[in-house]
C-alpha positions in Angstrom: 51.2 131.2 70.7 48.0 129.9 72.4 46.8 128.1 69.8 49.8 126.1 69.4 50.1 125.6 73.0 46.6 124.2 72.6 47.1 122.0 69.9 50.5 120.5 71.7 48.3 119.7 74.7 45.2 118.6 72.8 47.8 116.3 70.7 49.7 114.9 74.1 46.1 114.2 75.6 44.9 112.2 73.1 47.9 109.9 73.1 49.1 110.2 69.7 52.6 108.4 69.0 55.4 110.9 70.0 56.8 111.6 65.7 53.3 112.4 65.0 52.9 114.7 67.9 55.8 116.6 66.9 55.3 116.5 63.7 52.4 117.6 63.5 54.2 120.5 66.3 56.4 121.2 63.6 53.6 121.5 60.4 51.5 123.6 63.0 54.6 126.0 63.6 56.8 126.5 60.4 54.3 124.5 57.9 56.9 122.0 58.3 59.7 123.1 56.3 61.8 124.4 59.1 65.4 123.3 59.3 66.8 122.0 62.2 69.7 123.3 64.4 70.2 119.9 66.2 70.3 117.8 69.7 70.2 118.4 73.5 72.7 117.5 74.6 73.5 116.3 78.3 77.2 115.7 79.8 78.2 113.8 82.7 81.4 113.6 85.2 79.5 109.7 85.8 77.1 107.1 84.1 74.6 108.8 82.4 72.6 106.4 84.0 72.9 107.2 87.4 73.9 111.2 87.3 72.6 114.2 87.4 74.2 116.7 84.3 76.7 118.8 84.7 75.9 121.0 81.4 73.1 120.7 79.3 72.8 122.4 75.6 71.7 122.3 72.3 74.8 120.3 70.2 74.5 121.1 65.9 76.7 117.4 65.7 77.0 114.4 67.7 81.2 114.5 67.7 84.0 114.6 68.9 84.1 118.4 68.7 81.1 119.1 70.7 82.7 117.2 73.6 85.7 119.4 73.6 83.9 122.3 73.4 81.4 120.9 76.3 84.2 119.9 78.5 86.0 124.1 78.0 82.9 125.2 79.3 82.4 123.0 82.3 85.7 123.9 84.1 85.3 121.0 86.7 85.4 117.2 86.4 86.3 116.0 83.3 82.9 114.9 80.9 82.7 111.3 81.4 79.4 110.6 79.3 77.1 111.9 76.8 73.4 111.5 75.9 72.1 113.3 72.7 68.4 113.1 71.8 65.6 114.9 69.6 64.2 114.9 66.2 65.8 113.5 63.2 63.7 114.3 60.0 65.5 112.4 57.3 65.9 114.7 53.5 65.2 111.0 51.2 62.9 108.1 51.9 64.7 104.4 52.2 66.7 103.0 54.0 69.2 104.7 56.3 72.5 103.4 57.6 74.1 104.7 60.8 77.8 104.7 61.9 80.3 106.0 64.2 83.6 105.4 64.9 84.6 104.7 68.5 83.6 102.5 71.6 80.6 102.7 73.5 78.1 104.7 72.0 74.6 103.6 71.1 72.0 105.3 68.9 67.9 104.5 68.7 65.8 105.2 66.2 62.0 105.4 67.6 63.4 103.1 70.4 64.7 100.6 68.1 68.6 100.1 68.4 70.7 100.8 65.1 73.7 101.4 66.2 75.9 100.0 69.4 79.6 100.1 69.0 81.0 97.4 72.0 78.8 94.9 69.9 79.7 95.6 66.6 76.0 96.2 65.7 74.7 98.8 62.7 71.4 97.8 61.6 69.7 99.9 59.0 66.3 101.5 59.5 63.1 102.7 57.0 63.1 105.8 57.1 60.3 108.6 55.1 61.4 111.8 53.6 59.9 114.5 56.0 58.3 112.3 58.7 60.2 112.8 62.0 61.9 110.4 64.1 62.5 110.2 67.8 66.5 109.6 67.8 68.6 108.8 71.5 72.4 108.5 71.1 74.5 107.8 74.5 78.4 107.4 74.7 79.4 105.9 77.6 82.8 106.8 77.5 83.5 110.2 76.3 87.3 110.0 77.2 87.9 107.3 74.1 86.2 109.5 71.7 89.2 110.9 70.5 87.7 111.9 66.9 84.4 110.8 66.3 80.9 112.1 64.2 77.7 110.3 64.2 77.3 109.6 60.3 74.5 108.6 58.1 73.9 106.8 54.9 70.9 107.6 53.1 69.8 105.5 50.4 72.1 106.8 47.5 75.3 105.4 49.4 76.9 108.2 50.7 78.0 108.5 54.0 78.5 111.5 55.7 78.0 113.7 58.5 74.4 113.9 60.2 74.0 117.8 59.0 72.7 119.7 62.1 69.3 120.9 59.6 67.7 117.6 60.0 68.3 117.4 63.6 65.9 119.4 66.1 66.4 118.6 69.8 63.5 118.4 72.0 59.9 120.3 72.7 60.9 120.2 76.3 62.9 122.7 78.0 66.7 123.1 77.4 66.7 122.2 81.4 65.4 119.2 81.5 68.1 116.7 79.6 67.3 114.1 78.0 
Protein backbone atom coordinates (compact mmCIF):
# COMPACT_ATOMS: atom_id res chain seq x y z
CA UNK A 1 0.00 0.00 0.00
CA UNK A 2 2.86 2.39 0.79
CA UNK A 3 4.31 1.78 -2.70
CA UNK A 4 0.96 2.61 -4.33
CA UNK A 5 0.61 5.78 -2.21
CA UNK A 6 4.12 6.87 -3.21
CA UNK A 7 3.36 6.19 -6.87
CA UNK A 8 0.15 8.24 -6.65
CA UNK A 9 1.92 11.16 -5.00
CA UNK A 10 4.67 10.95 -7.63
CA UNK A 11 2.19 10.92 -10.52
CA UNK A 12 0.18 13.83 -9.13
CA UNK A 13 3.28 15.90 -8.27
CA UNK A 14 4.46 15.56 -11.86
CA UNK A 15 1.30 17.37 -13.01
CA UNK A 16 0.23 14.52 -15.28
CA UNK A 17 -3.36 14.61 -16.54
CA UNK A 18 -5.89 13.16 -14.04
CA UNK A 19 -7.09 10.53 -16.55
CA UNK A 20 -3.57 9.22 -16.94
CA UNK A 21 -2.98 9.27 -13.19
CA UNK A 22 -6.14 7.28 -12.53
CA UNK A 23 -5.28 4.76 -15.24
CA UNK A 24 -1.82 4.37 -13.74
CA UNK A 25 -3.27 3.96 -10.25
CA UNK A 26 -5.76 1.37 -11.52
CA UNK A 27 -3.02 -0.52 -13.33
CA UNK A 28 -0.79 -0.50 -10.24
CA UNK A 29 -3.56 -1.83 -8.02
CA UNK A 30 -5.35 -4.24 -10.34
CA UNK A 31 -3.44 -4.73 -13.53
CA UNK A 32 -6.09 -2.57 -15.24
CA UNK A 33 -8.76 -5.28 -15.13
CA UNK A 34 -10.91 -4.35 -12.10
CA UNK A 35 -14.62 -3.75 -12.54
CA UNK A 36 -16.10 -0.47 -11.43
CA UNK A 37 -18.62 -0.01 -8.65
CA UNK A 38 -20.35 3.25 -9.59
CA UNK A 39 -19.93 6.99 -9.11
CA UNK A 40 -19.72 9.16 -6.02
CA UNK A 41 -23.03 10.95 -5.51
CA UNK A 42 -23.50 14.15 -3.55
CA UNK A 43 -27.14 14.96 -2.72
CA UNK A 44 -28.25 18.52 -1.94
CA UNK A 45 -31.33 20.26 -0.49
CA UNK A 46 -30.53 23.26 -2.71
CA UNK A 47 -28.53 24.10 -5.83
CA UNK A 48 -25.38 21.94 -5.83
CA UNK A 49 -23.23 24.95 -6.69
CA UNK A 50 -24.07 26.87 -3.54
CA UNK A 51 -24.82 24.34 -0.79
CA UNK A 52 -23.12 21.60 1.18
CA UNK A 53 -24.29 18.07 0.43
CA UNK A 54 -26.72 16.48 2.88
CA UNK A 55 -25.75 12.97 1.78
CA UNK A 56 -22.68 11.56 0.04
CA UNK A 57 -22.55 7.95 -1.08
CA UNK A 58 -21.60 5.58 -3.88
CA UNK A 59 -24.33 5.03 -6.49
CA UNK A 60 -23.92 2.06 -8.85
CA UNK A 61 -26.10 3.80 -11.46
CA UNK A 62 -27.18 7.33 -12.34
CA UNK A 63 -30.96 7.00 -12.31
CA UNK A 64 -34.22 7.89 -10.58
CA UNK A 65 -34.02 4.81 -8.33
CA UNK A 66 -30.80 6.18 -6.81
CA UNK A 67 -32.54 9.47 -6.02
CA UNK A 68 -35.54 7.71 -4.44
CA UNK A 69 -33.19 5.56 -2.35
CA UNK A 70 -31.23 8.63 -1.21
CA UNK A 71 -34.43 10.44 -0.26
CA UNK A 72 -35.50 7.47 1.89
CA UNK A 73 -32.14 7.30 3.65
CA UNK A 74 -32.11 11.06 4.30
CA UNK A 75 -34.96 11.86 6.68
CA UNK A 76 -34.55 15.63 6.23
CA UNK A 77 -35.78 17.92 3.48
CA UNK A 78 -36.40 16.52 0.01
CA UNK A 79 -33.44 16.13 -2.35
CA UNK A 80 -33.31 19.06 -4.79
CA UNK A 81 -30.14 18.41 -6.78
CA UNK A 82 -27.51 15.72 -7.27
CA UNK A 83 -23.94 15.67 -8.52
CA UNK A 84 -22.30 12.39 -9.53
CA UNK A 85 -18.57 12.27 -10.25
CA UNK A 86 -15.77 9.84 -10.90
CA UNK A 87 -14.37 7.98 -13.88
CA UNK A 88 -15.75 5.99 -16.80
CA UNK A 89 -13.84 3.28 -18.64
CA UNK A 90 -15.47 2.23 -21.94
CA UNK A 91 -15.30 -1.39 -23.06
CA UNK A 92 -15.04 -0.65 -26.79
CA UNK A 93 -13.26 2.07 -28.77
CA UNK A 94 -15.09 4.52 -30.98
CA UNK A 95 -17.78 7.18 -30.88
CA UNK A 96 -19.99 7.06 -27.78
CA UNK A 97 -23.12 9.13 -27.24
CA UNK A 98 -24.95 9.68 -23.95
CA UNK A 99 -28.56 10.49 -23.11
CA UNK A 100 -31.03 10.87 -20.26
CA UNK A 101 -34.77 11.41 -20.58
CA UNK A 102 -35.11 14.08 -17.89
CA UNK A 103 -34.95 17.86 -17.61
CA UNK A 104 -32.02 19.84 -16.26
CA UNK A 105 -29.28 17.22 -16.49
CA UNK A 106 -25.75 18.06 -17.62
CA UNK A 107 -22.93 15.61 -18.26
CA UNK A 108 -19.24 16.21 -18.93
CA UNK A 109 -16.58 13.74 -20.04
CA UNK A 110 -13.03 15.04 -19.44
CA UNK A 111 -14.57 18.51 -18.86
CA UNK A 112 -16.20 18.43 -22.31
CA UNK A 113 -19.98 18.90 -22.27
CA UNK A 114 -21.67 15.89 -23.90
CA UNK A 115 -25.26 16.24 -22.61
CA UNK A 116 -27.36 19.21 -21.53
CA UNK A 117 -31.03 18.25 -21.48
CA UNK A 118 -32.19 21.83 -20.79
CA UNK A 119 -30.84 22.89 -24.21
CA UNK A 120 -31.30 19.57 -26.01
CA UNK A 121 -27.53 19.18 -26.49
CA UNK A 122 -26.19 15.68 -26.98
CA UNK A 123 -22.71 15.32 -28.45
CA UNK A 124 -20.83 12.14 -29.30
CA UNK A 125 -17.29 11.71 -28.03
CA UNK A 126 -14.49 9.43 -29.20
CA UNK A 127 -13.40 7.07 -26.45
CA UNK A 128 -10.72 4.40 -26.29
CA UNK A 129 -11.47 1.01 -24.73
CA UNK A 130 -9.81 0.55 -21.33
CA UNK A 131 -8.83 4.22 -20.94
CA UNK A 132 -10.40 6.13 -18.06
CA UNK A 133 -12.15 9.48 -18.52
CA UNK A 134 -13.38 11.87 -15.86
CA UNK A 135 -17.15 12.11 -15.65
CA UNK A 136 -19.38 14.69 -13.98
CA UNK A 137 -23.18 14.51 -14.05
CA UNK A 138 -25.34 17.23 -12.50
CA UNK A 139 -29.09 17.06 -12.06
CA UNK A 140 -30.31 20.49 -10.97
CA UNK A 141 -33.96 19.57 -10.32
CA UNK A 142 -34.21 16.11 -8.77
CA UNK A 143 -37.96 16.54 -8.18
CA UNK A 144 -38.56 16.55 -11.96
CA UNK A 145 -36.72 13.25 -12.44
CA UNK A 146 -39.60 10.81 -11.89
CA UNK A 147 -38.14 8.08 -14.09
CA UNK A 148 -34.83 8.31 -15.92
CA UNK A 149 -31.51 6.59 -16.31
CA UNK A 150 -28.24 7.77 -17.78
CA UNK A 151 -27.63 5.79 -20.95
CA UNK A 152 -24.93 5.43 -23.54
CA UNK A 153 -24.74 4.26 -27.11
CA UNK A 154 -21.36 2.67 -27.84
CA UNK A 155 -20.13 2.29 -31.44
CA UNK A 156 -22.20 -0.87 -32.09
CA UNK A 157 -25.35 1.26 -31.89
CA UNK A 158 -27.37 -0.26 -29.01
CA UNK A 159 -28.50 2.21 -26.33
CA UNK A 160 -28.56 0.91 -22.76
CA UNK A 161 -28.06 1.99 -19.13
CA UNK A 162 -24.41 2.63 -18.29
CA UNK A 163 -23.38 -0.42 -16.24
CA UNK A 164 -21.69 0.04 -12.84
CA UNK A 165 -18.78 -2.11 -14.04
CA UNK A 166 -17.48 0.80 -16.17
CA UNK A 167 -18.01 3.50 -13.51
CA UNK A 168 -15.43 4.28 -10.81
CA UNK A 169 -15.60 6.73 -7.89
CA UNK A 170 -12.88 9.38 -7.56
CA UNK A 171 -9.71 8.46 -5.71
CA UNK A 172 -10.42 10.96 -2.89
CA UNK A 173 -12.42 9.95 0.16
CA UNK A 174 -16.18 9.58 -0.01
CA UNK A 175 -16.68 12.41 2.51
CA UNK A 176 -15.28 15.02 0.14
CA UNK A 177 -18.30 15.16 -2.18
CA UNK A 178 -17.89 15.89 -5.88
